[in-house]
C-alpha positions in Angstrom: 0.0 0.0 0.0 1.2 3.5 -0.8 2.2 5.8 2.0 0.8 9.2 1.5 2.7 11.2 4.1 5.4 13.6 3.1 7.7 12.0 5.7 7.7 8.2 6.2 7.3 7.0 9.7 10.2 5.7 11.6 10.6 2.0 12.1 8.9 1.0 15.3 11.1 -1.3 17.5 9.8 -3.1 20.5 12.5 -3.9 23.1 11.8 -7.1 25.0 13.9 -7.4 28.2 14.0 -8.5 31.8 13.8 -5.7 34.3 15.6 -7.9 36.8 19.0 -7.7 35.1 18.7 -5.5 32.0 16.7 -2.4 32.8 19.7 0.0 32.5 20.9 -1.7 29.3 17.4 -1.5 27.8 17.3 2.3 28.5 20.7 2.8 26.9 19.6 0.7 23.9 16.4 2.8 23.6 18.4 6.0 23.6 20.9 4.7 21.0 18.2 3.5 18.6 16.4 6.9 18.9 19.7 8.7 17.9 20.1 6.2 15.0 16.7 7.3 13.6 14.3 4.6 14.8 11.2 4.7 17.0 12.0 2.3 19.9 9.7 1.6 22.8 9.6 -0.8 25.7 7.3 -1.8 28.5 8.2 -0.3 31.9 5.2 -1.6 33.8 5.5 -4.2 36.5 2.9 -7.0 36.3 0.3 -6.8 39.0 -1.4 -10.0 40.2 -4.3 -10.8 38.0 -3.4 -8.2 35.4 -4.2 -9.3 31.7 -0.6 -8.6 30.7 -0.8 -10.7 27.6 -3.3 -8.4 26.0 -1.2 -5.3 26.8 2.1 -6.7 25.7 0.5 -8.4 22.6 -0.8 -5.0 21.5 2.7 -3.5 21.8 4.2 -6.3 19.7 1.4 -6.0 17.1 2.2 -2.3 16.7 5.9 -2.9 16.2 7.8 -3.5 13.0 10.6 -5.4 14.7 11.1 -7.0 18.1 14.6 -6.7 19.7 15.0 -9.4 22.4 17.6 -8.7 25.0 19.3 -12.0 25.9 20.2 -12.2 29.6 20.1 -14.9 32.3 16.9 -13.5 33.7 15.2 -13.0 30.3 15.7 -16.6 29.0 14.0 -18.0 32.1 11.2 -15.3 32.3 7.9 -16.7 31.2 6.8 -13.3 30.1 9.9 -12.7 27.9 9.6 -16.2 26.4 5.9 -15.4 25.7 6.9 -12.2 24.0 9.2 -14.1 21.7 6.5 -16.6 20.9 4.0 -13.9 20.2 6.4 -12.1 17.9 7.0 -15.3 15.9 3.3 -16.0 15.7 2.7 -12.5 14.2 5.7 -13.2 11.9 7.5 -10.1 13.2 11.1 -9.6 12.4 13.0 -10.7 15.5 16.6 -9.6 16.3 18.1 -11.0 19.4 20.9 -9.0 21.1 23.1 -10.6 23.8 23.6 -8.3 26.8 24.9 -11.0 29.2 26.3 -14.3 28.1 23.9 -17.2 28.4 24.7 -20.9 27.6 23.2 -21.8 24.2 21.1 -24.6 25.7 19.4 -22.1 28.0 18.3 -19.8 25.1 14.8 -20.6 23.9 14.9 -22.9 20.9 12.9 -20.4 18.8 15.6 -17.8 19.2 18.6 -20.0 18.3 18.0 -19.9 14.6 18.4 -16.1 14.4 21.7 -14.1 13.9 22.7 -12.6 17.3 24.1 -9.1 17.8 26.5 -9.3 20.7 26.9 -6.6 23.3 28.8 -8.9 25.6 32.1 -9.1 23.7 33.7 -6.3 25.7 33.9 -3.9 22.8 32.4 -0.4 23.1 28.6 0.0 23.0 28.7 2.0 19.7 30.0 -0.9 17.6 27.3 -3.5 18.3 24.7 -0.6 18.2 25.9 0.2 14.7 25.5 -3.5 13.7 22.0 -3.6 15.2 21.0 -0.4 13.4 22.3 -1.8 10.1 20.3 -5.0 10.6 17.2 -3.0 11.4 17.6 -0.9 8.3 17.3 -3.8 5.9 14.1 -3.7 3.8 12.6 -0.9 5.8 9.6 -0.3 3.4 8.8 -4.0 3.1 8.9 -4.4 6.9 6.7 -1.4 7.6 4.2 -2.7 5.0 4.2 -6.0 6.8 3.1 -4.3 10.0 0.5 -2.1 8.3 -1.1 -5.0 6.4 -1.1 -7.1 9.6 -2.9 -4.4 11.5 -5.5 -3.9 8.8 -6.0 -7.7 8.4 -6.5 -8.2 12.2 -9.0 -5.3 12.3 -10.9 -6.9 9.4 -10.9 -10.2 11.1 -11.9 -8.7 14.4 -14.9 -7.0 12.9 -16.3 -10.2 11.2 -14.6 -9.5 7.9 -16.6 -6.5 6.5 -16.1 -5.7 2.8 -15.7 -2.0 3.7 -12.2 -2.7 5.2 -10.9 -4.7 2.2 -8.2 -3.2 -0.1 -9.1 -1.9 -3.5 -7.6 -0.2 -6.5 -4.0 1.0 -6.0 -3.8 -0.3 -2.5 -4.7 -3.8 -3.6 -2.2 -3.6 -6.5 0.5 -2.5 -4.0 -0.3 -5.3 -1.6 0.0 -7.9 -4.4 3.3 -6.4 -5.4 4.4 -6.5 -1.8 3.9 -10.3 -1.7 5.9 -10.8 -4.8 8.7 -8.6 -3.5 9.3 -10.7 -0.4 12.9 -11.8 0.0 13.9 -15.2 1.4 15.4 -13.6 4.6 12.2 -11.5 5.3 9.6 -12.5 7.8 6.9 -14.9 6.6 3.7 -13.5 5.2 1.0 -14.7 7.6 -2.0 -16.8 6.7 -4.3 -13.9 7.8 -2.5 -11.4 5.6 -2.8 -13.8 2.6 -6.5 -14.4 3.3 -7.1 -10.7 3.6 -5.4 -9.9 0.3 -7.2 -12.8 -1.5 -10.6 -11.6 -0.1 -9.8 -8.1 -1.4 -9.0 -9.5 -4.9 -12.3 -11.5 -4.9 -14.3 -8.4 -3.8 -12.5 -6.3 -6.5 -13.5 -8.8 -9.2 -17.1 -8.9 -7.9 -17.2 -5.1 -7.9 -15.9 -4.9 -11.4 -18.5 -7.5 -12.5 -21.2 -5.5 -10.8 -20.0 -2.3 -12.5 -19.9 -4.0 -15.9 -23.5 -5.3 -15.3 -24.7 -1.8 -14.3 -23.0 -0.3 -17.5 -24.7 -3.0 -19.6 -28.1 -2.2 -18.0 -27.5 1.5 -18.6 -26.6 0.8 -22.2 -29.7 -1.4 -22.7 -31.9 1.3 -21.0 -30.4 3.9 -23.4 -31.2 1.7 -26.4 -34.8 1.2 -25.1 -35.2 5.0 -24.8 -33.8 5.5 -28.3 -36.2 2.8 -29.6 -39.2 4.3 -27.8 -38.3 7.8 -29.2 -38.2 6.3 -32.7 -41.6 4.6 -32.1 -43.1 7.8 -30.8 -41.7 9.7 -33.8 -43.1 7.1 -36.1 -46.5 7.2 -34.4 -46.6 11.0 -34.6 -45.7 10.8 -38.3 -48.4 8.2 -38.9 -51.0 10.4 -37.1 -49.9 13.3 -39.3 -50.7 11.4 -42.4 -54.2 11.5 -44.0 -56.6 9.0 -42.4 -56.5 6.9 -45.6 -54.5 6.7 -48.8 -55.5 8.9 -51.6 -56.9 7.5 -54.8 -53.5 8.1 -56.4 -51.4 6.8 -53.5 -47.9 5.6 -54.2 -47.7 1.9 -53.7 -44.5 -0.1 -53.1 -44.5 -3.8 -53.9 -42.1 -5.7 -51.6 -41.4 -9.3 -52.7 -38.7 -12.0 -52.8 -37.7 -12.9 -56.3 -37.1 -16.6 -55.4 -40.5 -16.8 -53.9 -42.9 -14.6 -55.9 -41.5 -12.7 -58.8 -44.3 -13.7 -61.2 -47.2 -12.8 -58.9 -45.3 -9.5 -58.1 -45.1 -8.7 -61.8 -48.8 -9.5 -62.4 -49.8 -7.4 -59.4 -47.6 -4.5 -60.6 -49.2 -4.6 -64.1 -52.7 -4.7 -62.5 -52.0 -1.6 -60.4 -50.5 0.2 -63.4 -53.9 -0.1 -65.1 -55.6 1.8 -62.4 -53.0 4.3 -61.0 -51.1 7.2 -62.7 -47.7 6.6 -64.0 -45.0 6.6 -61.3 -47.4 5.7 -58.5 -46.4 2.0 -58.3 -42.8 1.0 -57.5 -41.2 -2.4 -58.0 -37.5 -2.9 -58.0 -37.0 -4.5 -61.4 -38.4 -1.5 -63.3 -37.6 1.4 -61.0 -34.0 1.1 -60.0 -31.4 2.4 -62.6 -28.3 0.2 -63.3 -25.5 1.0 -60.9 -27.6 2.7 -58.3 -27.3 2.0 -54.5 -29.9 -0.7 -54.1 -30.4 -0.2 -50.3 -30.5 3.6 -50.6 -33.0 3.5 -53.4 -35.2 1.0 -51.6 -35.3 3.0 -48.4 -36.0 6.3 -50.3 -38.8 4.7 -52.4 -40.4 3.2 -49.3 -40.3 6.6 -47.5 -42.0 8.2 -50.5 -44.9 5.7 -50.5 -48.1 5.6 -48.6 -48.7 1.8 -48.9 -46.3 -1.1 -48.9 -47.6 -4.5 -50.1 -45.5 -7.3 -48.6 -46.0 -10.3 -50.8 -45.6 -13.5 -48.8 -45.4 -16.8 -50.7 -44.7 -20.3 -49.6 -40.9 -19.8 -49.6 -40.8 -16.3 -48.1 -40.1 -17.3 -44.5 -37.5 -20.1 -45.1 -35.6 -18.8 -48.1 -31.9 -19.1 -47.5 -28.7 -17.8 -49.0 -27.2 -20.7 -51.0 -23.6 -19.5 -50.2 -24.0 -19.4 -46.4 -27.1 -21.5 -45.8 -28.3 -18.7 -43.5 -32.0 -17.7 -43.7 -32.2 -14.4 -45.6 -34.6 -12.8 -43.1 -32.0 -13.2 -40.4 -29.6 -10.9 -42.3 -30.1 -7.2 -41.4 -29.0 -6.4 -44.9 -31.6 -8.5 -46.6 -33.6 -6.3 -49.0 -37.0 -7.6 -48.0 -36.2 -7.0 -44.4 -34.9 -3.5 -45.2 -38.0 -2.6 -47.1 -40.5 -3.8 -44.5 -38.6 -2.4 -41.5 -38.2 1.0 -43.3 -41.9 1.2 -43.7 -42.8 0.0 -40.2 -40.3 2.4 -38.5 -41.8 5.4 -40.5 -45.4 4.5 -39.7 -46.2 3.7 -43.4 -49.1 1.3 -44.0 -47.9 -2.2 -44.5 -50.3 -4.8 -45.9 -49.2 -8.5 -45.9 -50.5 -10.2 -49.1 -50.7 -13.9 -48.6 -50.2 -15.7 -52.0 -52.0 -19.0 -52.8 -53.0 -20.0 -49.3 -49.7 -19.1 -47.6 -50.4 -18.7 -43.8 -49.4 -15.6 -41.9 -46.0 -16.0 -40.3 -45.8 -16.7 -36.6 -44.2 -14.1 -34.4 -41.2 -16.2 -33.4 -40.5 -16.8 -37.1 -39.6 -13.2 -37.7 -36.7 -11.0 -36.6 -37.6 -8.8 -33.7 -37.7 -5.6 -35.8 -40.3 -7.3 -38.1 -42.6 -8.9 -35.6 -45.2 -6.1 -35.6 -46.0 -7.3 -39.2 -48.0 -10.2 -37.7 -50.4 -7.7 -36.2 -51.3 -6.2 -39.6 -54.5 -7.2 -41.4 -53.6 -9.5 -44.3 -55.1 -9.8 -47.8 -55.3 -13.0 -49.8 -54.4 -13.3 -53.5 -54.7 -16.6 -55.3 -53.8 -17.7 -58.8 -57.3 -18.8 -59.8 -59.0 -15.7 -58.5 -56.2 -13.2 -59.1 -58.2 -10.4 -60.8 -61.0 -10.5 -58.3 -58.6 -10.6 -55.4 -56.5 -7.7 -56.8 -59.6 -5.5 -57.3 -60.8 -6.3 -53.8 -57.4 -5.4 -52.5 -57.4 -2.0 -54.3 -60.8 -1.1 -53.1 -59.8 -1.9 -49.5 -56.8 0.2 -49.9 -59.1 3.1 -50.8 -58.0 3.2 -54.5 -61.5 4.0 -55.6 -60.8 3.8 -59.4 -60.4 0.0 -59.1 -63.0 -2.0 -61.0 -65.0 -4.9 -59.5 -64.6 -7.8 -61.9 -67.4 -9.6 -60.1 -69.9 -6.6 -60.8 -72.3 -7.8 -63.6 -72.7 -4.1 -64.6 -69.0 -3.7 -65.3 -68.6 -3.9 -69.1 -65.0 -2.6 -69.3 
């Protein structure tokens, strides 16, 4: 974790000693470490009967970055001093033993024997071993301080039933993961609690990122819904602004699929030409110049029309592209889909024309942007009753000039 202060805090050093034979030495050591730039502290309180000394001393050790244990005959046989060593090891604190008075090796607690000792009992001046101690304490200062800080935060997190609010996130979490990687072989072990705390922070970070992604996706979908609703409202307003019915010379667009209904489309086109002024009926094979942009022309012509006749034959739904095997209606660039969707989005009247008994498509057979087509009133045109069906269609569309071939008075 990054330290934000302008001045980094001094290394906190807890001095563990026996007051029975090392009090003066401990005071001298305290003063020397202060001069060397550290923040040493020690416990000067006598233990009263019944006092919960473990809690008090444990708190001091938890706050420290390093524990200096003063080896002396009284210290190695003191239950409290030995407990302090054990607590420092349990917390994975850096432990530096210093020998004030010579003690037989077998009397030194086994947990201490594996550490390198700084000897103040060799008869040399106090300054020399003090310098050696200061040098040992100065190794990996930042890493050691971070060990203490992460230990304190992890214990607070554990003591409060592991709330997510105390977990690391962002740059602090990145720094903690880098701290784990940076550990040297000679450094104190990373505790299980520290690892659990950092791992829980990682999991919470991933969960938060997933939640954020989900919220962004919901926002995106909501924005799309708003855009779609705005378009639908605009189309509805445009539809309401149109005349209540098509004029007798309304422009008619014939939408069809060549593989399905090119001959009925041509016959229907010719029939409408006989009753409507020139230029009022549009069909692609006659109305699109060579080299023109097919999609642009189709959308423009649809926009200019008042009525779109969607010819639906037996192969209209399932017609597939022979190259890909994909159903053409599933392709957003399919011309029939472009024509019908352009009309529906603009509020233009779309009339499904079912050829030769073809049933109306089911809703789930159509792409989402075409499904409203199933709610449109359909007309039926069959081969055997073609002229009668077409005239009926024209009358229902309001094209009043259409002739009723079933009318016995019609002699045209």
